[in-house]
N, C-alpha and C positions, 0 to 999 in steps of 0.2 A: 650254181646258186639258183634258187627259185624266185619267181616274181614276188611272192609274199615276203620273202626274206629281204628283198631289195626295195620294198615300198618307200621307206624313208629317203633313199637315194633318188628314186624316181620322182618323188614329190619335190625334193630339193632341186633336181634338174629343171622341172617345170617352173618353180618359183624363181629361180635365179637365171634361167635361160642359158645355163652353162653346163658343160659336162664336168665330171669330177676333176678332170685335168685342166679345166678353164676354157675349153673351146666353146664358142657360141653355138647355140642350138637353133636351127631354122624353125620357122613357124609350123611347117608340115609335121616335123618330128615332135614338136611340143604337143600337137594334137594327138599324135600316135601315143605319146607317153601318157597323156590324160586318159585315153581309151584303155590302156593297160592297167592303170590305177583303178579305174571304175569297174573293170571286168573281174569281179571277185571270184567267179567260177573258174577262172584260168590262173589263179595265183599259185597253183602247184606246178605250173609249167616253167621251163627254164628261161633264163635271160641270156642274152649275148652281150659281150663287152667288146667294143671296137678296139682293135690294136693300134689304131691311128689316133682317134679323137677321144677315146675312153668312154664314150657314151654307153650307158647301161640301158638296154631296151629288151622288151619281150621278144623272144625268138619267134613267136607266132606272127609278129608284125613286120618281120624282115624277110623279104623275098630273095634278094641277092645283093650283097654288099651293104655297107652302112648307109642308112637313110639320111644321116646327118652330113657326113663328109664324103660320101661315095667311095670310100675305101673298099677295094674288092678282095682283100686278103681274107684269110680264114678268121672267123670270130672265135673268141675264147670263151 
């Protein structure tokens, strides 16, 4: 899935402060989500979905593991 395709979900995550599965999102990750939403030139890049907390986040902003729950497994 591309960032552009996931924009509504990213915006909902910021607004609600929760992942699609209901996990709380930390403030640092909310700022990262806001950056992904505003960076229109990168909306063709992929997103990663954490297998633990289900956060949907730009693959460009994830260095290693989930920035929200610190899960170190493979992103989907």
